[in-house]
KEGUTOR-121286 format. One record per atom (N, C-alpha, C): residue number from 1; residue in one letter; x negated, y negated, z negated; atom name. Coordinates in pm, whole numbers. Layout:
BEGIN
(NUM; A; (X; Y; Z); CA)
...
This chain:
BEGIN
(1; X; (1047; -980; 340); N)
(1; X; (976; -1156; 339); CA)
(1; X; (857; -1032; 527); C)
(2; X; (812; -1170; 596); N)
(2; X; (702; -1102; 683); CA)
(2; X; (609; -1158; 745); C)
(3; X; (543; -1107; 704); N)
(3; X; (346; -1179; 706); CA)
(3; X; (321; -1063; 800); C)
(4; X; (228; -1193; 851); N)
(4; X; (91; -1139; 987); CA)
(4; X; (-4; -1028; 909); C)
(5; X; (-76; -947; 1013); N)
(5; X; (-193; -894; 967); CA)
(5; X; (-287; -975; 925); C)
(6; X; (-321; -1114; 954); N)
(6; X; (-421; -1173; 870); CA)
(6; X; (-392; -1252; 729); C)
(7; X; (-236; -1248; 750); N)
(7; X; (-140; -1339; 584); CA)
(7; X; (-198; -1205; 504); C)
(8; X; (-137; -1114; 523); N)
(8; X; (-204; -957; 431); CA)
(8; X; (-300; -931; 389); C)
(9; X; (-415; -945; 508); N)
(9; X; (-537; -956; 477); CA)
(9; X; (-610; -1047; 374); C)
(10; X; (-530; -1177; 337); N)
(10; X; (-527; -1273; 273); CA)
(10; X; (-555; -1257; 135); C)
(11; X; (-425; -1178; 109); N)
(11; X; (-346; -1173; 0); CA)
(11; X; (-463; -1125; -102); C)
(12; X; (-431; -1147; -210); N)
(12; X; (-552; -1070; -339); CA)
(12; X; (-452; -1029; -426); C)
(13; X; (-517; -861; -378); N)
(13; X; (-505; -739; -433); CA)
(13; X; (-516; -758; -592); C)
(14; X; (-403; -697; -690); N)
(14; X; (-439; -713; -826); CA)
(14; X; (-498; -576; -890); C)
(15; X; (-437; -431; -770); N)
(15; X; (-496; -327; -769); CA)
(15; X; (-516; -280; -601); C)
(16; X; (-624; -198; -592); N)
(16; X; (-719; -172; -470); CA)
(16; X; (-718; -12; -494); C)
(17; X; (-696; 52; -369); N)
(17; X; (-667; 208; -376); CA)
(17; X; (-706; 253; -304); C)
(18; X; (-878; 335; -330); N)
(18; X; (-866; 368; -234); CA)
(18; X; (-883; 519; -184); C)
(19; X; (-824; 563; -101); N)
(19; X; (-791; 686; -17); CA)
(19; X; (-809; 716; 83); C)
(20; X; (-964; 612; 160); N)
(20; X; (-981; 693; 267); CA)
(20; X; (-1041; 834; 260); C)
(21; X; (-1049; 925; 393); N)
(21; X; (-1049; 1051; 367); CA)
(21; X; (-986; 1175; 303); C)
(22; X; (-890; 1073; 192); N)
(22; X; (-737; 1141; 176); CA)
(22; X; (-618; 1170; 237); C)
(23; X; (-555; 1265; 325); N)
(23; X; (-394; 1331; 363); CA)
(23; X; (-330; 1339; 281); C)
(24; X; (-203; 1300; 352); N)
(24; X; (-23; 1379; 233); CA)
(24; X; (-89; 1461; 219); C)
(25; X; (4; 1484; 53); N)
(25; X; (89; 1413; -16); CA)
(25; X; (-3; 1318; -92); C)
(26; X; (-180; 1383; -120); N)
(26; X; (-281; 1268; -251); CA)
(26; X; (-188; 1126; -125); C)
(27; X; (-247; 1027; -46); N)
(27; X; (-203; 912; -40); CA)
(27; X; (-117; 897; -69); C)
(28; X; (-28; 952; -116); N)
(28; X; (108; 817; -174); CA)
(28; X; (72; 851; -293); C)
(29; X; (46; 966; -331); N)
(29; X; (40; 1045; -490); CA)
(29; X; (-51; 888; -541); C)
(30; X; (-199; 877; -470); N)
(30; X; (-275; 803; -481); CA)
(30; X; (-161; 640; -543); C)
(31; X; (-89; 601; -425); N)
(31; X; (-12; 464; -401); CA)
(31; X; (20; 467; -532); C)
(32; X; (56; 532; -547); N)
(32; X; (266; 578; -640); CA)
(32; X; (163; 561; -821); C)
(33; X; (12; 603; -816); N)
(33; X; (-58; 591; -954); CA)
(33; X; (-33; 423; -918); C)
(34; X; (-94; 394; -847); N)
(34; X; (-122; 217; -819); CA)
(34; X; (-43; 188; -896); C)
(35; X; (104; 181; -834); N)
(35; X; (158; 116; -884); CA)
(35; X; (259; 120; -996); C)
(36; X; (218; 228; -1046); N)
(36; X; (299; 278; -1228); CA)
(36; X; (180; 148; -1300); C)
(37; X; (27; 146; -1251); N)
(37; X; (-72; 87; -1383); CA)
(37; X; (-46; -86; -1282); C)
(38; X; (42; -141; -1222); N)
(38; X; (44; -268; -1187); CA)
(38; X; (174; -351; -1296); C)
(39; X; (150; -452; -1307); N)
(39; X; (257; -517; -1350); CA)
(39; X; (366; -583; -1220); C)
(40; X; (448; -624; -1286); N)
(40; X; (566; -654; -1239); CA)
(40; X; (494; -807; -1161); C)
(41; X; (493; -826; -1019); N)
(41; X; (471; -895; -945); CA)
(41; X; (350; -882; -900); C)
(42; X; (291; -792; -931); N)
(42; X; (162; -744; -922); CA)
(42; X; (156; -686; -719); C)
(43; X; (-9; -745; -676); N)
(43; X; (-8; -622; -555); CA)
(43; X; (-59; -545; -578); C)
(44; X; (-25; -465; -536); N)
(44; X; (-126; -265; -523); CA)
(44; X; (-128; -297; -331); C)
(45; X; (-312; -234; -311); N)
(45; X; (-303; -260; -178); CA)
(45; X; (-388; -67; -150); C)
(46; X; (-330; 6; -56); N)
(46; X; (-396; 106; -74); CA)
(46; X; (-465; 129; 108); C)
(47; X; (-605; 137; 95); N)
(47; X; (-677; 112; 162); CA)
(47; X; (-680; 308; 235); C)
(48; X; (-658; 321; 364); N)
(48; X; (-669; 459; 428); CA)
(48; X; (-696; 474; 526); C)
(49; X; (-760; 601; 571); N)
(49; X; (-750; 590; 771); CA)
(49; X; (-692; 694; 785); C)
(50; X; (-589; 725; 647); N)
(50; X; (-500; 858; 784); CA)
(50; X; (-314; 725; 815); C)
(51; X; (-266; 803; 936); N)
(51; X; (-204; 726; 1010); CA)
(51; X; (-73; 793; 929); C)
(52; X; (-83; 829; 881); N)
(52; X; (51; 946; 804); CA)
(52; X; (140; 851; 681); C)
(53; X; (22; 755; 610); N)
(53; X; (46; 732; 536); CA)
(53; X; (137; 611; 515); C)
(54; X; (50; 536; 620); N)
(54; X; (143; 405; 669); CA)
(54; X; (325; 441; 673); C)
(55; X; (394; 494; 701); N)
(55; X; (477; 555; 699); CA)
(55; X; (619; 585; 534); C)
(56; X; (454; 681; 527); N)
(56; X; (518; 775; 434); CA)
(56; X; (506; 628; 281); C)
(57; X; (419; 545; 238); N)
(57; X; (393; 453; 128); CA)
(57; X; (582; 360; 169); C)
(58; X; (570; 311; 295); N)
(58; X; (687; 252; 297); CA)
(58; X; (776; 306; 258); C)
(59; X; (846; 392; 277); N)
(59; X; (903; 488; 294); CA)
(59; X; (954; 526; 135); C)
(60; X; (838; 588; 72); N)
(60; X; (864; 614; -45); CA)
(60; X; (894; 504; -125); C)
(61; X; (859; 390; -168); N)
(61; X; (878; 262; -250); CA)
(61; X; (988; 228; -194); C)
(62; X; (1028; 206; -82); N)
(62; X; (1201; 82; -60); CA)
(62; X; (1300; 244; -60); C)
(63; X; (1307; 370; -82); N)
(63; X; (1343; 488; -119); CA)
(63; X; (1434; 515; -305); C)
(64; X; (1298; 458; -361); N)
(64; X; (1293; 514; -507); CA)
(64; X; (1261; 344; -570); C)
(65; X; (1271; 229; -522); N)
(65; X; (1303; 142; -577); CA)
(65; X; (1165; 15; -652); C)
(66; X; (1040; 202; -564); N)
(66; X; (905; 180; -684); CA)
(66; X; (816; -9; -610); C)
(67; X; (896; -67; -584); N)
(67; X; (794; -182; -523); CA)
(67; X; (884; -225; -398); C)
(68; X; (839; -401; -345); N)
(68; X; (860; -414; -245); CA)
(68; X; (738; -423; -93); C)
(69; X; (791; -326; -28); N)
(69; X; (687; -342; 62); CA)
(69; X; (659; -470; 154); C)
(70; X; (531; -487; 154); N)
(70; X; (500; -581; 220); CA)
(70; X; (433; -623; 378); C)
(71; X; (399; -530; 443); N)
(71; X; (357; -460; 494); CA)
(71; X; (232; -354; 536); C)
(72; X; (161; -349; 660); N)
(72; X; (37; -310; 685); CA)
(72; X; (-96; -397; 803); C)
(73; X; (-178; -364; 723); N)
(73; X; (-281; -408; 825); CA)
(73; X; (-420; -363; 853); C)
(74; X; (-457; -380; 968); N)
(74; X; (-574; -274; 1031); CA)
(74; X; (-641; -379; 1029); C)
(75; X; (-775; -254; 958); N)
(75; X; (-903; -369; 947); CA)
(75; X; (-1046; -272; 931); C)
(76; X; (-1138; -284; 1075); N)
(76; X; (-1204; -182; 1077); CA)
(76; X; (-1193; -44; 1087); C)
(77; X; (-1121; -1; 1185); N)
(77; X; (-1047; 124; 1133); CA)
(77; X; (-967; 180; 1072); C)
(78; X; (-958; 64; 943); N)
(78; X; (-826; 175; 805); CA)
(78; X; (-786; 69; 828); C)
(79; X; (-660; 132; 747); N)
(79; X; (-501; 68; 685); CA)
(79; X; (-512; 30; 554); C)
(80; X; (-419; -121; 575); N)
(80; X; (-411; -188; 453); CA)
(80; X; (-290; -190; 406); C)
(81; X; (-271; -105; 322); N)
(81; X; (-64; -87; 348); CA)
(81; X; (-19; -165; 188); C)
(82; X; (68; -305; 150); N)
(82; X; (19; -386; 77); CA)
(82; X; (166; -379; 5); C)
(83; X; (193; -368; -115); N)
(83; X; (304; -309; -219); CA)
(83; X; (361; -429; -296); C)
(84; X; (460; -519; -335); N)
(84; X; (435; -546; -463); CA)
(84; X; (555; -488; -565); C)
(85; X; (502; -447; -656); N)
(85; X; (577; -434; -824); CA)
(85; X; (644; -505; -808); C)
(86; X; (776; -442; -834); N)
(86; X; (905; -498; -869); CA)
(86; X; (944; -448; -1036); C)
């Protein structure tokens, strides 16, 4: 699934994780906690200002098959990382 930033931002998040001001590995741990709370099919969005999280979270999700990485959108200087729980 390839969505534009605008399409991603229009998705309804079932769980939003606030990781602004946090750094790795805490950003990854927060995202994984959000995925653990989600039910299959739900969308988890982590909001962060830590650029590295835009690489570590998608890689961990894909490698461990926690969910489907949908994409990253940048808004107001923050990254919104979208993952759908499988």
